[in-house]
HTML snippet that shows the backbone in 3Dmol.js (N, CA, C, O; Angstrom):
<script src="https://3Dmol.org/build/3Dmol-min.js"></script>
<div id="view" style="width:600px;height:400px;position:relative"></div>
<script>
const pdb = `
ATOM      1  N   MET A   1       8.586  -0.436  46.194  1.00  0.00           N
ATOM      2  CA  MET A   1       8.127  -1.573  45.438  1.00  0.00           C
ATOM      3  C   MET A   1       7.385  -1.115  44.184  1.00  0.00           C
ATOM      4  O   MET A   1       7.598  -1.671  43.107  1.00  0.00           O
ATOM      5  N   ALA A   2       6.525  -0.119  44.307  1.00  0.00           N
ATOM      6  CA  ALA A   2       5.778   0.357  43.156  1.00  0.00           C
ATOM      7  C   ALA A   2       6.730   0.892  42.097  1.00  0.00           C
ATOM      8  O   ALA A   2       6.494   0.721  40.901  1.00  0.00           O
ATOM      9  N   ARG A   3       7.807   1.540  42.534  1.00  0.00           N
ATOM     10  CA  ARG A   3       8.773   2.055  41.573  1.00  0.00           C
ATOM     11  C   ARG A   3       9.436   0.926  40.788  1.00  0.00           C
ATOM     12  O   ARG A   3       9.670   1.060  39.587  1.00  0.00           O
ATOM     13  N   GLY A   4       9.729  -0.149  41.437  1.00  0.00           N
ATOM     14  CA  GLY A   4      10.342  -1.289  40.770  1.00  0.00           C
ATOM     15  C   GLY A   4       9.441  -1.847  39.683  1.00  0.00           C
ATOM     16  O   GLY A   4       9.905  -2.157  38.586  1.00  0.00           O
ATOM     17  N   TRP A   5       8.163  -1.976  39.980  1.00  0.00           N
ATOM     18  CA  TRP A   5       7.223  -2.481  38.988  1.00  0.00           C
ATOM     19  C   TRP A   5       7.081  -1.499  37.834  1.00  0.00           C
ATOM     20  O   TRP A   5       7.019  -1.892  36.669  1.00  0.00           O
ATOM     21  N   GLU A   6       7.031  -0.217  38.177  1.00  0.00           N
ATOM     22  CA  GLU A   6       6.899   0.795  37.143  1.00  0.00           C
ATOM     23  C   GLU A   6       8.129   0.775  36.230  1.00  0.00           C
ATOM     24  O   GLU A   6       8.004   0.862  35.009  1.00  0.00           O
ATOM     25  N   SER A   7       9.290   0.662  36.820  1.00  0.00           N
ATOM     26  CA  SER A   7      10.525   0.639  36.060  1.00  0.00           C
ATOM     27  C   SER A   7      10.556  -0.565  35.123  1.00  0.00           C
ATOM     28  O   SER A   7      10.947  -0.439  33.963  1.00  0.00           O
ATOM     29  N   LYS A   8      10.154  -1.708  35.611  1.00  0.00           N
ATOM     30  CA  LYS A   8      10.150  -2.907  34.790  1.00  0.00           C
ATOM     31  C   LYS A   8       9.171  -2.753  33.636  1.00  0.00           C
ATOM     32  O   LYS A   8       9.464  -3.187  32.523  1.00  0.00           O
ATOM     33  N   SER A   9       8.033  -2.154  33.874  1.00  0.00           N
ATOM     34  CA  SER A   9       7.051  -1.955  32.827  1.00  0.00           C
ATOM     35  C   SER A   9       7.623  -1.074  31.720  1.00  0.00           C
ATOM     36  O   SER A   9       7.423  -1.354  30.538  1.00  0.00           O
ATOM     37  N   VAL A  10       8.326  -0.025  32.092  1.00  0.00           N
ATOM     38  CA  VAL A  10       8.925   0.869  31.105  1.00  0.00           C
ATOM     39  C   VAL A  10       9.968   0.116  30.292  1.00  0.00           C
ATOM     40  O   VAL A  10      10.032   0.261  29.071  1.00  0.00           O
ATOM     41  N   GLU A  11      10.784  -0.687  30.965  1.00  0.00           N
ATOM     42  CA  GLU A  11      11.805  -1.456  30.257  1.00  0.00           C
ATOM     43  C   GLU A  11      11.156  -2.426  29.268  1.00  0.00           C
ATOM     44  O   GLU A  11      11.633  -2.572  28.143  1.00  0.00           O
ATOM     45  N   GLU A  12      10.079  -3.086  29.679  1.00  0.00           N
ATOM     46  CA  GLU A  12       9.375  -4.006  28.788  1.00  0.00           C
ATOM     47  C   GLU A  12       8.792  -3.271  27.588  1.00  0.00           C
ATOM     48  O   GLU A  12       8.848  -3.759  26.459  1.00  0.00           O
ATOM     49  N   GLN A  13       8.230  -2.087  27.845  1.00  0.00           N
ATOM     50  CA  GLN A  13       7.649  -1.307  26.754  1.00  0.00           C
ATOM     51  C   GLN A  13       8.728  -0.891  25.756  1.00  0.00           C
ATOM     52  O   GLN A  13       8.506  -0.927  24.545  1.00  0.00           O
ATOM     53  N   GLN A  14       9.887  -0.500  26.263  1.00  0.00           N
ATOM     54  CA  GLN A  14      10.973  -0.097  25.373  1.00  0.00           C
ATOM     55  C   GLN A  14      11.477  -1.290  24.563  1.00  0.00           C
ATOM     56  O   GLN A  14      11.784  -1.152  23.379  1.00  0.00           O
ATOM     57  N   ALA A  15      11.561  -2.447  25.191  1.00  0.00           N
ATOM     58  CA  ALA A  15      12.010  -3.644  24.476  1.00  0.00           C
ATOM     59  C   ALA A  15      11.023  -4.013  23.387  1.00  0.00           C
ATOM     60  O   ALA A  15      11.432  -4.388  22.288  1.00  0.00           O
ATOM     61  N   GLU A  16       9.735  -3.916  23.667  1.00  0.00           N
ATOM     62  CA  GLU A  16       8.715  -4.221  22.673  1.00  0.00           C
ATOM     63  C   GLU A  16       8.771  -3.230  21.517  1.00  0.00           C
ATOM     64  O   GLU A  16       8.613  -3.609  20.357  1.00  0.00           O
ATOM     65  N   ALA A  17       8.994  -1.968  21.839  1.00  0.00           N
ATOM     66  CA  ALA A  17       9.040  -0.940  20.797  1.00  0.00           C
ATOM     67  C   ALA A  17      10.217  -1.178  19.861  1.00  0.00           C
ATOM     68  O   ALA A  17      10.075  -1.015  18.649  1.00  0.00           O
ATOM     69  N   THR A  18      11.363  -1.553  20.386  1.00  0.00           N
ATOM     70  CA  THR A  18      12.517  -1.783  19.518  1.00  0.00           C
ATOM     71  C   THR A  18      12.358  -3.066  18.714  1.00  0.00           C
ATOM     72  O   THR A  18      12.825  -3.140  17.578  1.00  0.00           O
ATOM     73  N   SER A  19      11.714  -4.068  19.278  1.00  0.00           N
ATOM     74  CA  SER A  19      11.533  -5.310  18.525  1.00  0.00           C
ATOM     75  C   SER A  19      10.466  -5.147  17.447  1.00  0.00           C
ATOM     76  O   SER A  19      10.486  -5.875  16.454  1.00  0.00           O
ATOM     77  N   ALA A  20       9.544  -4.215  17.619  1.00  0.00           N
ATOM     78  CA  ALA A  20       8.480  -3.995  16.644  1.00  0.00           C
ATOM     79  C   ALA A  20       8.882  -2.962  15.597  1.00  0.00           C
ATOM     80  O   ALA A  20       8.084  -2.629  14.721  1.00  0.00           O
ATOM     81  N   ALA A  21      10.109  -2.452  15.679  1.00  0.00           N
ATOM     82  CA  ALA A  21      10.571  -1.461  14.711  1.00  0.00           C
ATOM     83  C   ALA A  21      10.602  -2.090  13.319  1.00  0.00           C
ATOM     84  O   ALA A  21      10.874  -3.282  13.181  1.00  0.00           O
ATOM     85  N   PRO A  22      10.326  -1.297  12.297  1.00  0.00           N
ATOM     86  CA  PRO A  22      10.325  -1.848  10.946  1.00  0.00           C
ATOM     87  C   PRO A  22      11.706  -2.385  10.567  1.00  0.00           C
ATOM     88  O   PRO A  22      12.738  -1.819  10.928  1.00  0.00           O
ATOM     89  N   LYS A  23      11.689  -3.479   9.838  1.00  0.00           N
ATOM     90  CA  LYS A  23      12.932  -4.097   9.400  1.00  0.00           C
ATOM     91  C   LYS A  23      13.517  -3.281   8.259  1.00  0.00           C
ATOM     92  O   LYS A  23      12.782  -2.784   7.407  1.00  0.00           O
ATOM     93  N   ILE A  24      14.813  -3.144   8.241  1.00  0.00           N
ATOM     94  CA  ILE A  24      15.490  -2.402   7.190  1.00  0.00           C
ATOM     95  C   ILE A  24      15.660  -3.330   5.991  1.00  0.00           C
ATOM     96  O   ILE A  24      16.217  -4.422   6.107  1.00  0.00           O
ATOM     97  N   ARG A  25      15.168  -2.874   4.837  1.00  0.00           N
ATOM     98  CA  ARG A  25      15.259  -3.664   3.620  1.00  0.00           C
ATOM     99  C   ARG A  25      16.590  -3.393   2.933  1.00  0.00           C
ATOM    100  O   ARG A  25      17.135  -2.295   3.041  1.00  0.00           O
ATOM    101  N   PRO A  26      17.108  -4.381   2.236  1.00  0.00           N
ATOM    102  CA  PRO A  26      18.309  -4.117   1.450  1.00  0.00           C
ATOM    103  C   PRO A  26      17.962  -3.149   0.325  1.00  0.00           C
ATOM    104  O   PRO A  26      16.813  -3.101  -0.115  1.00  0.00           O
ATOM    105  N   PRO A  27      18.921  -2.390  -0.137  1.00  0.00           N
ATOM    106  CA  PRO A  27      18.627  -1.433  -1.212  1.00  0.00           C
ATOM    107  C   PRO A  27      18.125  -2.152  -2.462  1.00  0.00           C
ATOM    108  O   PRO A  27      18.596  -3.232  -2.818  1.00  0.00           O
ATOM    109  N   LEU A  28      17.162  -1.520  -3.110  1.00  0.00           N
ATOM    110  CA  LEU A  28      16.579  -2.108  -4.314  1.00  0.00           C
ATOM    111  C   LEU A  28      17.352  -1.649  -5.542  1.00  0.00           C
ATOM    112  O   LEU A  28      17.926  -0.560  -5.565  1.00  0.00           O
ATOM    113  N   SER A  29      17.356  -2.491  -6.551  1.00  0.00           N
ATOM    114  CA  SER A  29      17.999  -2.119  -7.808  1.00  0.00           C
ATOM    115  C   SER A  29      17.129  -1.083  -8.523  1.00  0.00           C
ATOM    116  O   SER A  29      15.976  -0.864  -8.151  1.00  0.00           O
ATOM    117  N   ALA A  30      17.689  -0.458  -9.541  1.00  0.00           N
ATOM    118  CA  ALA A  30      16.940   0.543 -10.305  1.00  0.00           C
ATOM    119  C   ALA A  30      15.709  -0.086 -10.951  1.00  0.00           C
ATOM    120  O   ALA A  30      14.649   0.535 -11.023  1.00  0.00           O
ATOM    121  N   GLU A  31      15.860  -1.326 -11.420  1.00  0.00           N
ATOM    122  CA  GLU A  31      14.736  -2.028 -12.043  1.00  0.00           C
ATOM    123  C   GLU A  31      13.633  -2.308 -11.025  1.00  0.00           C
ATOM    124  O   GLU A  31      12.449  -2.145 -11.323  1.00  0.00           O
ATOM    125  N   GLN A  32      14.028  -2.730  -9.823  1.00  0.00           N
ATOM    126  CA  GLN A  32      13.041  -3.010  -8.779  1.00  0.00           C
ATOM    127  C   GLN A  32      12.329  -1.733  -8.341  1.00  0.00           C
ATOM    128  O   GLN A  32      11.123  -1.746  -8.095  1.00  0.00           O
ATOM    129  N   LEU A  33      13.076  -0.629  -8.243  1.00  0.00           N
ATOM    130  CA  LEU A  33      12.461   0.647  -7.875  1.00  0.00           C
ATOM    131  C   LEU A  33      11.459   1.098  -8.935  1.00  0.00           C
ATOM    132  O   LEU A  33      10.368   1.565  -8.609  1.00  0.00           O
ATOM    133  N   ALA A  34      11.837   0.955 -10.201  1.00  0.00           N
ATOM    134  CA  ALA A  34      10.938   1.349 -11.285  1.00  0.00           C
ATOM    135  C   ALA A  34       9.667   0.503 -11.261  1.00  0.00           C
ATOM    136  O   ALA A  34       8.565   1.019 -11.452  1.00  0.00           O
ATOM    137  N   LYS A  35       9.826  -0.792 -11.027  1.00  0.00           N
ATOM    138  CA  LYS A  35       8.667  -1.687 -10.964  1.00  0.00           C
ATOM    139  C   LYS A  35       7.756  -1.305  -9.804  1.00  0.00           C
ATOM    140  O   LYS A  35       6.533  -1.283  -9.947  1.00  0.00           O
ATOM    141  N   GLU A  36       8.357  -1.004  -8.654  1.00  0.00           N
ATOM    142  CA  GLU A  36       7.572  -0.621  -7.476  1.00  0.00           C
ATOM    143  C   GLU A  36       6.821   0.679  -7.721  1.00  0.00           C
ATOM    144  O   GLU A  36       5.650   0.798  -7.359  1.00  0.00           O
ATOM    145  N   ARG A  37       7.489   1.662  -8.336  1.00  0.00           N
ATOM    146  CA  ARG A  37       6.836   2.938  -8.637  1.00  0.00           C
ATOM    147  C   ARG A  37       5.682   2.746  -9.619  1.00  0.00           C
ATOM    148  O   ARG A  37       4.607   3.325  -9.458  1.00  0.00           O
ATOM    149  N   LYS A  38       5.925   1.923 -10.640  1.00  0.00           N
ATOM    150  CA  LYS A  38       4.864   1.676 -11.630  1.00  0.00           C
ATOM    151  C   LYS A  38       3.670   1.009 -10.972  1.00  0.00           C
ATOM    152  O   LYS A  38       2.523   1.358 -11.251  1.00  0.00           O
ATOM    153  N   GLN A  39       3.941   0.044 -10.097  1.00  0.00           N
ATOM    154  CA  GLN A  39       2.857  -0.652  -9.408  1.00  0.00           C
ATOM    155  C   GLN A  39       2.083   0.315  -8.514  1.00  0.00           C
ATOM    156  O   GLN A  39       0.854   0.260  -8.470  1.00  0.00           O
ATOM    157  N   GLN A  40       2.773   1.188  -7.813  1.00  0.00           N
ATOM    158  CA  GLN A  40       2.097   2.163  -6.959  1.00  0.00           C
ATOM    159  C   GLN A  40       1.252   3.118  -7.793  1.00  0.00           C
ATOM    160  O   GLN A  40       0.138   3.471  -7.405  1.00  0.00           O
ATOM    161  N   GLY A  41       1.786   3.534  -8.943  1.00  0.00           N
ATOM    162  CA  GLY A  41       1.032   4.422  -9.838  1.00  0.00           C
ATOM    163  C   GLY A  41      -0.225   3.746 -10.369  1.00  0.00           C
ATOM    164  O   GLY A  41      -1.288   4.363 -10.440  1.00  0.00           O
ATOM    165  N   LEU A  42      -0.095   2.473 -10.741  1.00  0.00           N
ATOM    166  CA  LEU A  42      -1.254   1.730 -11.240  1.00  0.00           C
ATOM    167  C   LEU A  42      -2.303   1.546 -10.147  1.00  0.00           C
ATOM    168  O   LEU A  42      -3.501   1.651 -10.407  1.00  0.00           O
ATOM    169  N   MET A  43      -1.851   1.272  -8.929  1.00  0.00           N
ATOM    170  CA  MET A  43      -2.794   1.113  -7.819  1.00  0.00           C
ATOM    171  C   MET A  43      -3.527   2.427  -7.533  1.00  0.00           C
ATOM    172  O   MET A  43      -4.723   2.428  -7.239  1.00  0.00           O
ATOM    173  N   LEU A  44      -2.807   3.529  -7.623  1.00  0.00           N
ATOM    174  CA  LEU A  44      -3.428   4.835  -7.409  1.00  0.00           C
ATOM    175  C   LEU A  44      -4.454   5.121  -8.510  1.00  0.00           C
ATOM    176  O   LEU A  44      -5.554   5.599  -8.232  1.00  0.00           O
ATOM    177  N   ALA A  45      -4.089   4.827  -9.749  1.00  0.00           N
ATOM    178  CA  ALA A  45      -5.017   5.029 -10.864  1.00  0.00           C
ATOM    179  C   ALA A  45      -6.249   4.137 -10.705  1.00  0.00           C
ATOM    180  O   ALA A  45      -7.370   4.563 -10.984  1.00  0.00           O
ATOM    181  N   ARG A  46      -6.035   2.905 -10.257  1.00  0.00           N
ATOM    182  CA  ARG A  46      -7.145   1.971 -10.060  1.00  0.00           C
ATOM    183  C   ARG A  46      -8.115   2.496  -8.995  1.00  0.00           C
ATOM    184  O   ARG A  46      -9.334   2.443  -9.160  1.00  0.00           O
ATOM    185  N   ARG A  47      -7.537   3.005  -7.897  1.00  0.00           N
ATOM    186  CA  ARG A  47      -8.375   3.572  -6.834  1.00  0.00           C
ATOM    187  C   ARG A  47      -9.184   4.755  -7.360  1.00  0.00           C
ATOM    188  O   ARG A  47     -10.354   4.922  -7.013  1.00  0.00           O
ATOM    189  N   ASN A  48      -8.557   5.567  -8.191  1.00  0.00           N
ATOM    190  CA  ASN A  48      -9.230   6.730  -8.766  1.00  0.00           C
ATOM    191  C   ASN A  48     -10.379   6.293  -9.673  1.00  0.00           C
ATOM    192  O   ASN A  48     -11.469   6.862  -9.612  1.00  0.00           O
ATOM    193  N   VAL A  49     -10.140   5.287 -10.510  1.00  0.00           N
ATOM    194  CA  VAL A  49     -11.192   4.784 -11.405  1.00  0.00           C
ATOM    195  C   VAL A  49     -12.350   4.204 -10.597  1.00  0.00           C
ATOM    196  O   VAL A  49     -13.514   4.414 -10.938  1.00  0.00           O
ATOM    197  N   LEU A  50     -12.030   3.473  -9.525  1.00  0.00           N
ATOM    198  CA  LEU A  50     -13.098   2.915  -8.680  1.00  0.00           C
ATOM    199  C   LEU A  50     -13.946   4.018  -8.051  1.00  0.00           C
ATOM    200  O   LEU A  50     -15.168   3.895  -7.962  1.00  0.00           O
ATOM    201  N   GLN A  51     -13.293   5.094  -7.615  1.00  0.00           N
ATOM    202  CA  GLN A  51     -14.049   6.211  -7.037  1.00  0.00           C
ATOM    203  C   GLN A  51     -14.952   6.845  -8.079  1.00  0.00           C
ATOM    204  O   GLN A  51     -16.101   7.177  -7.791  1.00  0.00           O
ATOM    205  N   GLN A  52     -14.437   7.015  -9.288  1.00  0.00           N
ATOM    206  CA  GLN A  52     -15.256   7.595 -10.359  1.00  0.00           C
ATOM    207  C   GLN A  52     -16.412   6.673 -10.723  1.00  0.00           C
ATOM    208  O   GLN A  52     -17.514   7.128 -11.027  1.00  0.00           O
ATOM    209  N   LEU A  53     -16.148   5.382 -10.688  1.00  0.00           N
ATOM    210  CA  LEU A  53     -17.174   4.404 -11.036  1.00  0.00           C
ATOM    211  C   LEU A  53     -18.334   4.431 -10.039  1.00  0.00           C
ATOM    212  O   LEU A  53     -19.480   4.182 -10.412  1.00  0.00           O
ATOM    213  N   GLU A  54     -18.039   4.728  -8.783  1.00  0.00           N
ATOM    214  CA  GLU A  54     -19.086   4.787  -7.763  1.00  0.00           C
ATOM    215  C   GLU A  54     -20.084   5.896  -8.025  1.00  0.00           C
ATOM    216  O   GLU A  54     -21.259   5.766  -7.682  1.00  0.00           O
ATOM    217  N   VAL A  55     -19.635   6.981  -8.626  1.00  0.00           N
ATOM    218  CA  VAL A  55     -20.526   8.130  -8.825  1.00  0.00           C
ATOM    219  C   VAL A  55     -20.977   8.308 -10.265  1.00  0.00           C
ATOM    220  O   VAL A  55     -21.815   9.165 -10.548  1.00  0.00           O
ATOM    221  N   ALA A  56     -20.437   7.514 -11.177  1.00  0.00           N
ATOM    222  CA  ALA A  56     -20.794   7.651 -12.596  1.00  0.00           C
ATOM    223  C   ALA A  56     -22.247   7.237 -12.820  1.00  0.00           C
ATOM    224  O   ALA A  56     -22.705   6.228 -12.284  1.00  0.00           O
ATOM    225  N   ARG A  57     -22.954   8.014 -13.604  1.00  0.00           N
ATOM    226  CA  ARG A  57     -24.361   7.735 -13.887  1.00  0.00           C
ATOM    227  C   ARG A  57     -24.585   7.327 -15.341  1.00  0.00           C
ATOM    228  O   ARG A  57     -25.449   6.499 -15.627  1.00  0.00           O
ATOM    229  N   SER A  58     -23.832   7.888 -16.236  1.00  0.00           N
ATOM    230  CA  SER A  58     -24.005   7.611 -17.659  1.00  0.00           C
ATOM    231  C   SER A  58     -23.511   6.202 -17.992  1.00  0.00           C
ATOM    232  O   SER A  58     -22.406   5.822 -17.607  1.00  0.00           O
ATOM    233  N   PRO A  59     -24.322   5.438 -18.698  1.00  0.00           N
ATOM    234  CA  PRO A  59     -23.892   4.078 -19.063  1.00  0.00           C
ATOM    235  C   PRO A  59     -22.602   4.062 -19.893  1.00  0.00           C
ATOM    236  O   PRO A  59     -21.770   3.169 -19.735  1.00  0.00           O
ATOM    237  N   GLN A  60     -22.442   5.050 -20.775  1.00  0.00           N
ATOM    238  CA  GLN A  60     -21.228   5.114 -21.582  1.00  0.00           C
ATOM    239  C   GLN A  60     -19.998   5.398 -20.712  1.00  0.00           C
ATOM    240  O   GLN A  60     -18.933   4.811 -20.904  1.00  0.00           O
ATOM    241  N   HIS A  61     -20.169   6.296 -19.771  1.00  0.00           N
ATOM    242  CA  HIS A  61     -19.071   6.636 -18.868  1.00  0.00           C
ATOM    243  C   HIS A  61     -18.716   5.432 -17.990  1.00  0.00           C
ATOM    244  O   HIS A  61     -17.540   5.135 -17.781  1.00  0.00           O
ATOM    245  N   ARG A  62     -19.728   4.753 -17.485  1.00  0.00           N
ATOM    246  CA  ARG A  62     -19.495   3.561 -16.664  1.00  0.00           C
ATOM    247  C   ARG A  62     -18.770   2.476 -17.476  1.00  0.00           C
ATOM    248  O   ARG A  62     -17.870   1.809 -16.965  1.00  0.00           O
ATOM    249  N   ASP A  63     -19.168   2.307 -18.733  1.00  0.00           N
ATOM    250  CA  ASP A  63     -18.533   1.321 -19.596  1.00  0.00           C
ATOM    251  C   ASP A  63     -17.056   1.657 -19.817  1.00  0.00           C
ATOM    252  O   ASP A  63     -16.194   0.779 -19.761  1.00  0.00           O
ATOM    253  N   MET A  64     -16.779   2.929 -20.065  1.00  0.00           N
ATOM    254  CA  MET A  64     -15.403   3.368 -20.260  1.00  0.00           C
ATOM    255  C   MET A  64     -14.573   3.120 -18.993  1.00  0.00           C
ATOM    256  O   MET A  64     -13.425   2.683 -19.075  1.00  0.00           O
ATOM    257  N   LEU A  65     -15.153   3.399 -17.839  1.00  0.00           N
ATOM    258  CA  LEU A  65     -14.445   3.188 -16.570  1.00  0.00           C
ATOM    259  C   LEU A  65     -14.221   1.702 -16.306  1.00  0.00           C
ATOM    260  O   LEU A  65     -13.178   1.312 -15.782  1.00  0.00           O
ATOM    261  N   GLN A  66     -15.192   0.880 -16.665  1.00  0.00           N
ATOM    262  CA  GLN A  66     -15.044  -0.575 -16.502  1.00  0.00           C
ATOM    263  C   GLN A  66     -13.885  -1.092 -17.362  1.00  0.00           C
ATOM    264  O   GLN A  66     -13.097  -1.927 -16.917  1.00  0.00           O
ATOM    265  N   ARG A  67     -13.791  -0.583 -18.603  1.00  0.00           N
ATOM    266  CA  ARG A  67     -12.698  -0.992 -19.483  1.00  0.00           C
ATOM    267  C   ARG A  67     -11.352  -0.508 -18.946  1.00  0.00           C
ATOM    268  O   ARG A  67     -10.353  -1.223 -19.018  1.00  0.00           O
ATOM    269  N   ALA A  68     -11.336   0.706 -18.410  1.00  0.00           N
ATOM    270  CA  ALA A  68     -10.102   1.233 -17.827  1.00  0.00           C
ATOM    271  C   ALA A  68      -9.678   0.390 -16.626  1.00  0.00           C
ATOM    272  O   ALA A  68      -8.494   0.109 -16.443  1.00  0.00           O
ATOM    273  N   LEU A  69     -10.633  -0.002 -15.826  1.00  0.00           N
ATOM    274  CA  LEU A  69     -10.355  -0.841 -14.657  1.00  0.00           C
ATOM    275  C   LEU A  69      -9.798  -2.202 -15.083  1.00  0.00           C
ATOM    276  O   LEU A  69      -8.843  -2.698 -14.484  1.00  0.00           O
ATOM    277  N   ALA A  70     -10.385  -2.795 -16.103  1.00  0.00           N
ATOM    278  CA  ALA A  70      -9.908  -4.084 -16.605  1.00  0.00           C
ATOM    279  C   ALA A  70      -8.484  -3.952 -17.139  1.00  0.00           C
ATOM    280  O   ALA A  70      -7.660  -4.845 -16.940  1.00  0.00           O
ATOM    281  N   ASP A  71      -8.194  -2.842 -17.816  1.00  0.00           N
ATOM    282  CA  ASP A  71      -6.847  -2.617 -18.345  1.00  0.00           C
ATOM    283  C   ASP A  71      -5.833  -2.458 -17.216  1.00  0.00           C
ATOM    284  O   ASP A  71      -4.737  -3.014 -17.275  1.00  0.00           O
ATOM    285  N   LEU A  72      -6.204  -1.697 -16.191  1.00  0.00           N
ATOM    286  CA  LEU A  72      -5.311  -1.512 -15.040  1.00  0.00           C
ATOM    287  C   LEU A  72      -5.064  -2.839 -14.334  1.00  0.00           C
ATOM    288  O   LEU A  72      -3.936  -3.124 -13.933  1.00  0.00           O
ATOM    289  N   ASP A  73      -6.102  -3.650 -14.178  1.00  0.00           N
ATOM    290  CA  ASP A  73      -5.946  -4.959 -13.550  1.00  0.00           C
ATOM    291  C   ASP A  73      -5.010  -5.852 -14.363  1.00  0.00           C
ATOM    292  O   ASP A  73      -4.199  -6.586 -13.796  1.00  0.00           O
ATOM    293  N   ALA A  74      -5.121  -5.788 -15.675  1.00  0.00           N
ATOM    294  CA  ALA A  74      -4.250  -6.590 -16.543  1.00  0.00           C
ATOM    295  C   ALA A  74      -2.795  -6.146 -16.393  1.00  0.00           C
ATOM    296  O   ALA A  74      -1.889  -6.978 -16.323  1.00  0.00           O
ATOM    297  N   GLN A  75      -2.579  -4.840 -16.344  1.00  0.00           N
ATOM    298  CA  GLN A  75      -1.220  -4.319 -16.180  1.00  0.00           C
ATOM    299  C   GLN A  75      -0.637  -4.722 -14.827  1.00  0.00           C
ATOM    300  O   GLN A  75       0.540  -5.068 -14.727  1.00  0.00           O
ATOM    301  N   LEU A  76      -1.474  -4.673 -13.788  1.00  0.00           N
ATOM    302  CA  LEU A  76      -1.006  -5.058 -12.457  1.00  0.00           C
ATOM    303  C   LEU A  76      -0.670  -6.547 -12.403  1.00  0.00           C
ATOM    304  O   LEU A  76       0.299  -6.945 -11.756  1.00  0.00           O
ATOM    305  N   SER A  77      -1.463  -7.363 -13.077  1.00  0.00           N
ATOM    306  CA  SER A  77      -1.175  -8.803 -13.055  1.00  0.00           C
ATOM    307  C   SER A  77       0.107  -9.125 -13.814  1.00  0.00           C
ATOM    308  O   SER A  77       0.815 -10.071 -13.469  1.00  0.00           O
ATOM    309  N   GLN A  78       0.410  -8.338 -14.850  1.00  0.00           N
ATOM    310  CA  GLN A  78       1.651  -8.543 -15.600  1.00  0.00           C
ATOM    311  C   GLN A  78       2.877  -8.195 -14.760  1.00  0.00           C
ATOM    312  O   GLN A  78       3.937  -8.801 -14.913  1.00  0.00           O
ATOM    313  N   LEU A  79       2.721  -7.207 -13.866  1.00  0.00           N
ATOM    314  CA  LEU A  79       3.843  -6.831 -12.995  1.00  0.00           C
ATOM    315  C   LEU A  79       4.128  -7.938 -11.985  1.00  0.00           C
ATOM    316  O   LEU A  79       5.259  -8.129 -11.539  1.00  0.00           O
ATOM    317  N   GLY A  80       3.064  -8.660 -11.642  1.00  0.00           N
ATOM    318  CA  GLY A  80       3.197  -9.821 -10.765  1.00  0.00           C
ATOM    319  C   GLY A  80       3.434  -9.490  -9.383  1.00  0.00           C
ATOM    320  O   GLY A  80       3.563 -10.384  -8.547  1.00  0.00           O
TER     321      GLY A  80
END
`;
const viewer = $3Dmol.createViewer("view");
viewer.addModel(pdb, "pdb");
viewer.setStyle({}, {cartoon: {color: "spectrum"}});
viewer.zoomTo();
viewer.render();
</script>
């Protein structure tokens, strides 16, 4: 009896694992790939600027980073 329950549990776990597998996306066009790469690059740059902003002490440096952050946000909003 214990084996039967154990077996059923394994089957349920396998079914859940296959249903939770990531969905396969249709291939993206060259334009969509370029847009996705640009967005990822902008997000990475934004994260970098935020990290620098956390440790920046000079008011001029902080101002420059704030402007860079605003520019990155504007570019990201244009990508939509």
